[in-house]
C-alpha positions as CSV (number, residue, x, y, z in Angstrom):
1,M,132.5,125.6,87.6
2,K,130.6,125.6,84.4
3,H,129.5,122.5,82.7
4,T,128.3,121.7,79.1
5,K,125.4,119.6,78.0
6,K,127.9,116.9,76.9
7,D,128.9,116.3,80.6
8,K,127.8,113.1,82.0
9,E,125.3,113.4,84.8
10,I,126.8,112.0,88.0
11,A,125.5,110.7,91.3
12,V,127.8,110.7,94.3
13,V,126.9,108.0,96.8
14,V,128.5,107.9,100.3
15,G,128.0,104.6,102.0
16,A,127.9,102.9,98.6
17,T,129.2,99.6,100.0
18,G,126.5,99.1,102.6
19,A,123.1,97.3,102.1
20,F,121.3,100.5,101.2
21,G,124.2,101.8,99.2
22,K,124.5,98.8,96.9
23,A,120.8,98.9,96.1
24,I,121.0,102.7,95.4
25,V,124.1,102.3,93.2
26,A,122.3,99.6,91.2
27,R,119.2,101.8,90.8
28,L,121.1,104.9,89.8
29,I,123.2,103.0,87.2
30,G,119.9,101.8,85.8
31,N,118.7,105.4,85.6
32,G,121.7,106.1,83.4
33,L,123.8,108.1,85.9
34,T,127.5,107.7,86.3
35,V,128.0,106.7,90.0
36,V,130.9,108.0,92.1
37,A,130.9,105.5,94.9
38,V,132.5,106.7,98.1
39,S,133.8,104.2,100.7
40,R,136.4,104.3,103.5
41,T,138.2,101.1,102.6
42,E,139.8,99.7,99.5
43,E,138.5,96.2,100.4
44,S,134.9,97.0,100.4
45,M,135.3,99.1,97.3
46,A,136.9,96.2,95.4
47,M,133.9,94.0,96.3
48,L,131.5,96.7,95.0
49,R,133.5,97.1,91.8
50,A,133.5,93.4,91.2
51,E,129.7,93.6,91.1
52,Y,129.4,97.0,89.4
53,P,132.6,97.6,87.3
54,E,131.2,100.8,85.8
55,I,131.3,102.8,89.1
56,M,133.9,105.5,89.7
57,P,135.6,104.6,93.0
58,C,136.5,107.2,95.6
59,I,138.2,106.3,98.8
60,A,137.3,108.9,101.5
61,D,136.4,109.0,105.2
62,I,133.3,111.2,105.4
63,A,133.9,111.6,109.2
64,N,137.0,113.7,108.4
65,D,137.4,117.1,106.7
66,S,140.0,115.5,104.3
67,A,137.0,113.9,102.5
68,I,136.1,117.3,101.0
69,E,139.1,117.4,98.7
70,H,139.2,113.6,98.1
71,I,135.6,113.6,96.9
72,K,136.0,116.8,94.9
73,S,139.0,115.2,93.0
74,C,136.8,112.2,92.0
75,V,134.0,114.3,90.4
76,Q,134.3,115.1,86.7
77,G,131.0,116.5,85.5
78,S,127.6,117.8,86.6
79,V,126.3,116.3,89.8
80,R,122.6,115.4,89.4
81,M,122.3,113.6,92.7
82,V,124.1,113.4,96.0
83,V,123.2,110.5,98.3
84,H,124.6,110.6,101.9
85,G,123.9,107.2,103.4
86,P,126.7,106.1,105.8
87,G,125.8,103.9,108.7
88,V,126.6,104.7,112.4
89,T,127.5,102.5,115.3
90,V,124.6,101.0,117.4
91,A,125.4,102.6,120.7
92,G,122.5,101.5,122.9
93,G,119.9,103.4,124.8
94,V,120.0,107.0,125.9
95,L,120.9,106.0,129.5
96,T,123.8,103.8,128.5
97,A,125.2,105.0,125.2
98,S,128.6,106.6,125.5
99,T,128.7,110.3,124.7
100,S,131.5,109.7,122.3
101,A,129.4,107.3,120.3
102,V,126.6,109.8,120.0
103,I,128.9,112.6,119.1
104,E,130.6,110.4,116.4
105,A,127.1,109.6,115.0
106,V,126.3,113.3,114.6
107,N,129.7,113.9,113.1
108,I,129.2,111.1,110.5
109,K,125.5,112.0,109.7
110,V,125.5,115.8,109.9
111,G,129.2,116.7,109.6
112,G,129.5,114.1,106.8
113,L,126.6,115.6,104.8
114,L,128.1,119.1,105.1
115,R,131.5,117.8,103.9
116,L,129.8,116.0,101.0
117,V,127.8,119.1,99.9
118,R,130.9,121.3,100.1
119,A,132.8,118.8,98.0
120,V,130.3,118.9,95.2
121,D,129.1,122.5,95.5
122,G,130.9,123.6,92.3
123,F,129.4,120.7,90.3
124,L,125.7,121.2,91.3
125,V,123.2,122.3,88.6
126,T,119.6,123.3,88.4
127,G,117.6,120.1,89.3
128,S,120.3,118.6,91.5
129,R,119.1,116.6,94.5
130,L,120.8,116.4,97.9
131,V,119.5,113.2,99.4
132,S,120.2,111.9,102.9
133,I,119.3,108.5,104.3
134,G,118.1,109.2,107.8
135,G,115.9,107.0,109.8
136,H,112.6,106.5,111.5
137,Y,114.0,107.1,115.0
138,G,114.9,110.7,114.1
139,L,111.1,111.4,114.1
140,E,109.8,108.7,116.4
141,P,112.2,108.7,119.4
142,T,112.8,105.5,121.4
143,A,114.8,105.0,124.5
144,Y,117.0,102.2,123.0
145,A,118.4,103.9,119.9
146,A,120.2,107.0,121.1
147,S,122.8,107.6,118.4
148,A,120.5,106.9,115.5
149,G,117.7,109.1,116.9
150,I,119.8,112.1,117.8
151,A,121.9,112.0,114.6
152,N,118.9,111.6,112.3
153,A,116.9,114.3,114.0
154,A,119.8,116.7,113.4
155,L,120.1,115.4,109.9
156,I,116.5,116.4,109.1
157,N,117.2,119.9,110.4
158,V,120.4,120.5,108.4
159,S,118.7,119.1,105.3
160,R,115.9,121.6,105.6
161,Q,118.5,124.4,106.0
162,L,120.2,123.2,102.8
163,S,116.8,123.3,101.0
164,L,116.5,127.0,102.0
165,A,120.1,127.8,101.1
166,Y,120.0,126.2,97.7
167,G,116.3,126.8,96.8
168,E,116.9,129.8,94.6
169,K,119.3,127.8,92.5
170,G,116.7,125.1,91.8
171,I,118.6,122.6,93.9
172,T,116.5,120.6,96.4
173,A,117.3,118.7,99.6
174,H,115.5,115.6,100.9
175,V,115.7,113.1,103.7
176,I,114.5,109.5,103.3
177,A,113.7,108.0,106.6
178,P,113.4,104.2,106.6
179,G,112.2,102.1,109.5
180,P,114.2,99.1,110.6
181,A,115.4,97.5,107.4
182,D,115.8,93.8,106.5
183,T,119.6,93.7,106.5
184,E,122.4,91.8,108.2
185,R,123.0,94.8,110.5
186,L,119.4,94.6,111.8
187,R,119.9,90.9,112.6
188,R,123.0,91.7,114.5
189,V,121.1,94.3,116.5
190,A,118.3,91.8,117.2
191,S,120.8,89.2,118.3
192,D,122.4,91.6,120.8
193,R,119.0,92.6,122.1
194,A,118.0,89.0,122.5
195,N,121.1,88.3,124.5
196,I,120.4,91.2,126.8
197,N,116.7,90.2,127.3
198,N,117.3,86.5,127.5
199,T,115.2,85.7,124.5
200,T,115.8,84.6,120.9
201,T,116.7,86.6,117.8
202,D,113.6,85.5,116.0
203,D,111.4,86.7,118.9
204,V,113.1,90.1,118.8
205,L,112.6,90.3,115.0
206,N,109.0,89.3,115.3
207,S,108.4,92.0,117.9
208,M,110.0,94.6,115.7
209,R,107.9,93.5,112.8
210,A,104.8,93.9,114.9
211,E,105.6,97.6,115.4
212,S,104.8,98.1,111.7
213,S,101.2,98.4,110.6
214,T,102.0,96.1,107.7
215,G,104.0,93.7,109.8
216,R,107.1,94.1,107.6
217,F,110.5,95.6,107.5
218,T,111.6,98.1,104.9
219,T,113.9,96.7,102.2
220,P,117.0,98.3,100.7
221,E,115.3,98.1,97.3
222,Q,112.4,100.2,98.6
223,V,114.9,102.8,99.7
224,A,116.6,102.8,96.3
225,W,113.3,103.2,94.6
226,A,112.6,106.3,96.7
227,V,116.0,107.8,95.9
228,S,115.4,107.3,92.1
229,M,111.9,108.7,92.4
230,L,113.5,112.0,93.5
231,L,115.1,112.4,90.1
232,D,111.7,113.3,88.7
233,S,111.1,117.0,88.2
234,E,107.9,116.7,90.2
235,A,110.0,116.0,93.3
236,D,110.9,119.8,93.4
237,A,107.8,120.2,95.6
238,M,109.2,117.9,98.3
239,T,112.3,119.9,99.1
240,G,113.1,120.1,102.8
241,S,110.8,117.3,103.8
242,A,111.4,113.8,105.2
243,L,110.0,110.9,103.2
244,M,108.9,108.2,105.6
245,L,109.6,104.6,104.5
246,D,108.9,103.0,107.8
247,S,106.2,100.5,106.8
248,G,103.7,102.3,109.1
249,R,105.7,102.6,112.3
250,R,105.3,106.3,113.0
251,R,102.4,107.1,115.3
252,G,102.7,110.9,115.7
253,L,101.2,113.7,113.7
254,P,102.2,115.3,111.4
């Protein structure tokens, strides 16, 4: 599909109603983009629209192939940025996580990215960005986060494949890999871990902070900053790479 210079530049954000998604939506609106916000439920979308009435809502389940046509029907203009940031279930460690939970995580992260890219393929232009929100555990494995580690490692691989496939068209692909982030979801994880280990939520959170060289969690606003930074033309050189926003948790090289 051809587009004219009069077309509005669009950002399509999957996972728009989550903690990261809301911060990303706000940042991209501030950058002057029209945001197509994708969510599975009308209820969460209504809450997002109450805060950001200028968004274009799109109800679609990225875990299902039906999302391809649903998202495609919501896009009306050149897509400057695609952000794939759905959350996955916390399934436990590699010895205890159910295989179905791990498979579903890969479906949402990797299958979802492919569905999203196929939905917007005809709307991409030179300089478009394909951005995935991955995670620290995709590069720094741990025995207690099976679904996140496996799915995010696969996400990094498929993003690099997309960078190769789209490179000649001037379209780049990127993964942003935050560490544990200061969100309500993290606090629920910490609470569950505290119950298992017969300790307190604060003790678990403090232990997790200590894994960072700065003693901090990543924030949704920092992730949103990284997403918006990729709009710069200089970010062409980063295609296929994973941008670590883990507050100094990764120990390995490179």
